[in-house]
Phi, psi and omega in degrees: 000330180296340181272355185286150180275319181229164185225111180251116185242130182227148164265170167298157168272128189277133181292133185271030174288349180197173178286160184296149176239173182300336175299318177297315181298320182301312178295317187289318176298319180300312181293321178299317182297318178296316180300317180295320180296322177297309181296332175297331179268012183064028177272152184273103186237146175229129184242125182241139168214178179166199185226146176260119198235004184254171170119166183300322179301315183294318175308310185296311183297318182296320180296320180293333180269353179074030178231168175287152179304318180297320179295321181294313180301320179300321181293312186288324177300321178295326178295316176300313180300317181299317177297318182296323177298318182293327184269010177063032179284123182249080181273157175269338178204138172247105186268137172238140182289353174268355177292144178299321183296326176289314180302318181292325179292322177298317181297323179290319175299318179299318178301320178294318181290322183298330183260359186273151173247143177280181179301338181270003178080002176267153174303142183278341177249129179209164184259139177203170176256134179248138175226131180175182180276129186237127176264117178295329181290319178280338190056043181214156178275147180238143173279160181297330176294333182278332185287147175267138179248155354281163174105358181052052182278138172297130185292339182269327186250353181055035178238153183292138175272162182246140174284124185230143171227124176201157177276125181227168169271137185243153171254136188274074183292330181305329183292342184253016179306308183294317183295317178298318179300316180297319182297315185286316182292329180283341184087357175302323168254103188270117178251124182230156348298176187298325179301320178294322179299318181295321179301314182293317178298324180296322177296318180297316183295335176284348181100130185265139177256147177296155184227154182275145178243009177221164175222136180267334185271353181256142183249331182273094182181186179274119183298143177278124181302141177059022176220070182306142180091350177249140171240161181290139179277170189304324181292329177277323183279289190296318182296329180296342184305329186296337176252330181295326180297335181272000181087034181304322183302329188245010182050050188290165175303320178296322178295315180293322184288317189259345179237310188289328181265167184300127181181172174278125180240096188249125175255124168270128181220158168278154190294339180290345184243018188291321185293329180290322179283333182262348182235300185296308186296310180295324182295317179297319181292320177300315182294330180274000179076026183248158176298150181254168178300150178264338184205137173230127179245121179253108179282168179275181181274145168269125179242166175221121185066028179081359185244147179300143178294137184205125176291325181298329178263357181083003184269078189231163173228133178271115180300320185293325178294320178294319179293316179305320188271321188246345179092162184292321180301314185291322176302308181299315181298309185301312186287335176268342181263326193288317185242170172278129190302329181276353187242162174293148172201153192258129180272136170223144178293330175300315180297321181298311181296321180296313181296319181297308185293318184287306187279312186271313181286306186285301185293297180285308183302313182291324178299311180298313181300313181298314186294312184291326180292323176294322177293322175298319185283312191263344186234021179057031178073015181241149179294131185287177182296150181279120182279158175288163176294133182248101183298337183262349183292141185252349180290150181303319183296333180272326180291328179298338180288344180271131189303320182290321179295313180296315180301321182291320177291320175299319180298318182298317183288318183285332174295320179294318174304311182300326180280000185063026172267076184293321181296323180295313179300317181289324178298322179293319178295318179291337170298318175303314183303314181296318180297317182293320176298322178291324181292328177297322180292317182293315183284331180046069182303330179298331175283320180298322183296340181283342188246106182302329182296331185265013181305315178302320181296319179298313184294321180298316182295316182292323177297313181296323180295314176298322178296317177298322178292322176300316181295317182290328175298319178301309185287334172276349183306321179302334181261320181236070188296323179292318178299317180299316179296323178293321176296318179299317182296320177296328175280004177086015179256151179253161179078199182244162180298140176224183181306325182294343184273004176275352178269152179280148170093025181286333182294137182264118178301141178090344183283137181288150174289161171278185180290130182272123181225154179298136185276310180221086179300140184298150178234163175245154180283114185291346183270335184225137176270147176283127184255156180288136177291131178274127187238105179282156176276148175275180184294336181262008176094353179274157181266144176286170183292168179297147177099350180276127181272154176159168182289142179275134178285151179291135179287146179298131178081007184291149177286166185299337181268009175091355184278153177241162180268175186295328180295319178294318179296324179301337179292336181271121179262115179249133177221159177276129178235160178238135184279122178265318180223154178208133176206147180292142177284126183299131179089358182239136175276341186250333191269140173235134174271127181243139169255118186241153178252124177255014180090302183261349179200165175244140183228159172259131178227141176251131183229138179273064187236011187289343178278348183247335184225142170278140186302316184294338181277355184270339185298131180094347181285148172263138182224165176266130185233130170277117188262343185253041170268155173290147176301148176218150180256129179234119185053034179082001180252127183286137177241130180243065180138176180222128174282133179275139177208151174268162177247119180239109182052041178081000180252141178283135176235114187293142172268120189226147178290149182259017173220172182279077182275131178303143176299145181089352180298136180282136177267124184247000000 
């Protein structure tokens, strides 16, 4: 992909039979993030999305609503555009199949196909009669094997199909069977993930059937020239948008640049429409003498409760509700980080809240807040002096100053973006965040600030820390663009991250910081309250680690309603601690050994949180610790205290301060 001159990225054009759902948003956010990642590398990228607005379904819905089809389409298209604006989607063109430029492009493509001959010497377009089971909702014919019985139900819509016979114009797909197999097997048409490629090849090997490109019973569509009573069917109409949007009808500069000339032509699609994009569309282009797509990526389905999203069954998620509550950055981050982009995965609000609080509020938000607060406190709110390169320094903030180290880390992240491994790219960025949080603990700038002799050391660390934060904001920017701009503003920078920001040392010494504001304030799950973890006593009187479930013993002297008095509560000493080291306890699925800093001392604590947190992600976090418990051994490892956590659906959720509280601070 790195050798391509241009990058043309498209989503499917979404059918306007209803308002957008998270599946539409999932695809569009992914394409937008990739386009932004390309532009961040100074690559020439064009991003297209849009709406599919013709067909029998649209006729029916408009009639039921008492409006003209065009009026109905205008309304739904505006809803899509409004959602894309809310999700920070930066497309280069929004194509609608009711646009004149699209209609003219379809007619030009039709003219090429009408006069074309296939590899077998026969015309690729011919007239024939089709008889079969037709689903009005899909606007497609179904084989008897595909239908659910009894009732000849469409497998996608669970509605009865209709037996239909009509004369249509057909495209001779069967003539391109050998050519398609060779294109796909050679990788010239790259289909990803590999499992989808194998599915398409299996369809080819079973033998391809010709398909109709016109409909006689539909009125809402582009009329077929010289064939009154017929309009173009979806495969001729909607698929053509990928070239019509670029100005194919007029052989425009955009069409030549992003389609006709050598470049990456990548279609993002859902897996249910992969055969149309990998078989029908390339074959039509080949017949017309035009370049074909270079890459098709079919992502998996987003499900809820293990079932595909469906308005008809009530299994839905509202994108607007999620944006209202969590913001566009969190929406984009969660959907690209939580699952593997090529596979099906299940949405839960609990997972959203956990990911928001752990990754965005705690890891990134606290890092930015701590770093900027220290500069405000120790450097009068101005950026400290830019330090010289330190060849011997081992901290991440110092290593990033070395050109080869930074180049290697950038390469890892951009390779992941190019491979559409969004979770991998974000995991690498969040790895930086964990390292930087750990470095703050190790360097202890608050200690350096006490010694005037070490002032240069303090300033060097803080400048490098802020530069590292600026770099990670730049690299996360394709996924969380608003947050990246807000971090830049707090660093005293204007605008949004660009290619120039991939170099080290962009911050200007002496420049004042911007206003410091919370980046991602923590949220709670509105559907479930966080409950207290029940902590049973062990045989020697010590408490097991956080995350262990069990009945809570009654406190001595407790009232009959379970309440205790203030004197009893005062016996429990709670303090803020910071995690310095974390590793899983060998032989245990639940236990993690923590080395924590209490300000005046360091302790080893064992916590049962391994099923909720990766050990490496815990380093640098501040937690609430019960410090006056008797020592206890768990799996042979001594624990001197207990980390407090809530229990949410059996998973531990750490209780953490939402501000930069000094370690050792007593919790009252």
